[in-house]
C-alpha positions as CSV (number, residue, x, y, z in Angstrom):
1,M,-7.2,21.7,-15.8
2,N,-5.5,23.4,-13.0
3,V,-4.5,21.2,-10.1
4,D,-4.2,22.9,-6.8
5,A,-2.6,21.0,-3.9
6,S,-4.4,23.0,-1.2
7,E,-7.8,22.2,-2.8
8,I,-7.0,18.5,-2.9
9,I,-6.0,18.6,0.8
10,S,-9.2,20.4,1.6
11,L,-11.2,17.8,-0.3
12,L,-9.5,15.0,1.7
13,N,-10.7,16.5,5.0
14,P,-13.1,14.1,6.6
15,L,-15.6,16.8,7.4
16,T,-15.8,18.1,3.8
17,Q,-19.2,17.2,2.4
18,N,-20.9,17.5,-0.9
19,P,-24.6,18.6,-0.7
20,N,-25.3,16.6,-4.0
21,V,-24.3,13.3,-2.4
22,P,-26.7,12.3,0.4
23,G,-25.0,10.9,3.5
24,S,-21.5,11.9,2.4
25,L,-20.3,12.2,6.0
26,I,-21.0,8.5,6.6
27,F,-19.3,7.6,3.3
28,N,-16.3,9.7,4.3
29,I,-16.0,8.0,7.7
30,L,-16.2,4.6,6.1
31,L,-13.6,5.4,3.5
32,Y,-11.2,6.6,6.2
33,I,-11.8,3.4,8.2
34,I,-11.1,1.3,5.0
35,F,-8.1,3.4,4.2
36,F,-6.4,3.1,7.6
37,L,-7.2,-0.7,7.7
38,A,-5.5,-1.0,4.3
39,L,-2.5,1.0,5.4
40,F,-2.2,-1.2,8.5
41,V,-2.4,-4.4,6.4
42,M,0.2,-3.0,4.0
43,L,2.6,-2.2,6.8
44,R,2.1,-5.7,8.3
45,M,2.4,-7.6,5.0
46,P,5.2,-10.2,5.2
47,D,8.1,-10.1,2.7
48,K,7.8,-11.7,-0.8
49,N,4.1,-11.0,-1.2
50,I,4.0,-8.7,-4.2
51,L,0.5,-9.5,-5.4
52,P,-1.2,-8.9,-2.1
53,T,0.8,-5.8,-1.6
54,L,-0.3,-4.4,-5.0
55,L,-3.9,-5.3,-4.3
56,I,-3.8,-3.4,-1.0
57,A,-2.1,-0.5,-2.8
58,T,-5.1,-0.5,-5.2
59,V,-7.5,-0.4,-2.3
60,L,-5.6,2.6,-0.9
61,L,-5.7,4.4,-4.3
62,S,-9.4,3.6,-4.8
63,C,-10.2,5.1,-1.3
64,V,-8.5,8.3,-2.3
65,I,-10.2,8.4,-5.6
66,A,-13.6,7.7,-4.1
67,K,-13.1,10.4,-1.4
68,L,-12.1,13.0,-4.0
69,S,-15.0,12.0,-6.2
70,I,-17.6,12.2,-3.4
71,T,-16.5,15.6,-2.0
72,A,-15.7,17.4,-5.3
73,R,-18.3,19.9,-6.2
74,R,-16.9,20.6,-9.6
75,D,-14.9,18.3,-11.9
76,P,-14.8,15.1,-9.8
77,V,-12.6,12.2,-10.8
78,F,-15.8,10.1,-11.4
79,E,-19.4,11.3,-11.2
80,P,-21.0,9.6,-8.1
81,S,-23.5,7.8,-10.3
82,S,-21.1,6.6,-13.0
83,F,-19.8,3.1,-13.8
84,G,-16.2,4.2,-13.0
85,M,-17.3,5.0,-9.4
86,Y,-19.0,1.6,-9.2
87,I,-15.7,-0.1,-10.0
88,V,-13.8,2.1,-7.6
89,N,-16.3,1.3,-4.9
90,L,-16.1,-2.4,-5.7
91,S,-12.4,-2.7,-5.0
92,P,-12.6,-2.3,-1.2
93,L,-15.2,-5.1,-1.3
94,V,-13.3,-7.7,-3.4
95,L,-9.6,-7.0,-3.1
96,P,-9.2,-7.5,0.7
97,V,-10.8,-11.0,0.3
98,L,-8.3,-11.7,-2.4
99,V,-5.5,-10.5,-0.2
100,A,-6.6,-12.7,2.6
101,G,-6.6,-15.7,0.3
102,T,-3.3,-15.0,-1.5
103,V,-0.9,-13.9,1.3
104,R,1.9,-16.4,1.9
105,A,3.5,-16.7,5.4
106,R,3.5,-18.9,8.4
107,K,1.8,-16.4,10.7
108,V,-0.8,-14.7,8.5
109,A,-3.3,-13.8,11.2
110,A,-1.7,-10.3,11.3
111,V,-2.8,-9.7,7.7
112,V,-5.8,-12.0,7.2
113,V,-8.0,-10.8,10.0
114,P,-7.6,-7.1,9.3
115,S,-8.2,-7.8,5.6
116,L,-11.4,-9.6,6.3
117,V,-12.5,-6.8,8.6
118,M,-11.7,-4.3,5.8
119,A,-13.8,-6.4,3.5
120,V,-16.8,-6.2,5.9
121,F,-16.5,-2.4,5.9
122,G,-16.1,-2.5,2.1
123,V,-19.3,-4.5,1.8
124,F,-21.1,-2.0,4.1
125,Y,-19.7,1.0,2.2
126,F,-20.4,-0.5,-1.3
127,F,-24.0,-1.4,-0.7
128,M,-24.8,1.8,1.2
129,F,-23.3,3.9,-1.6
130,W,-25.1,1.8,-4.3
131,F,-28.5,2.0,-2.4
132,F,-28.4,5.7,-1.6
133,V,-26.5,7.3,-4.5
134,Q,-26.2,5.0,-7.5
135,R,-29.5,3.0,-7.5
136,G,-31.8,5.9,-8.1
137,V,-30.1,7.0,-11.3
């Protein structure tokens, strides 16, 4: 398998769509919102919180994998209707809630509120993707 960096960058473009995935532009926008919220939470994470930091890093990675899987026309990481894609889509739903519950600090509002907002977007993305792409298979 040949990996081309320019092809990966073109697949990460928010306007790149796959005609085989209905509504892929909406999914792309939601993934970008979740990604940037996760990046914000990771940068605002207090010291000595290794578990919440790893959970947010997992959300970041799953957003990239989901984006590459949705927009790839050939050889995606996961097929859009596969169980692996279901698990990848489940992580922005579950992991931000776990982060909000496990972060340890005196002033956690800078992390907890964006984590819960990210979880709301994760719920919206997960159920939309399940309803429009995965349910019919």
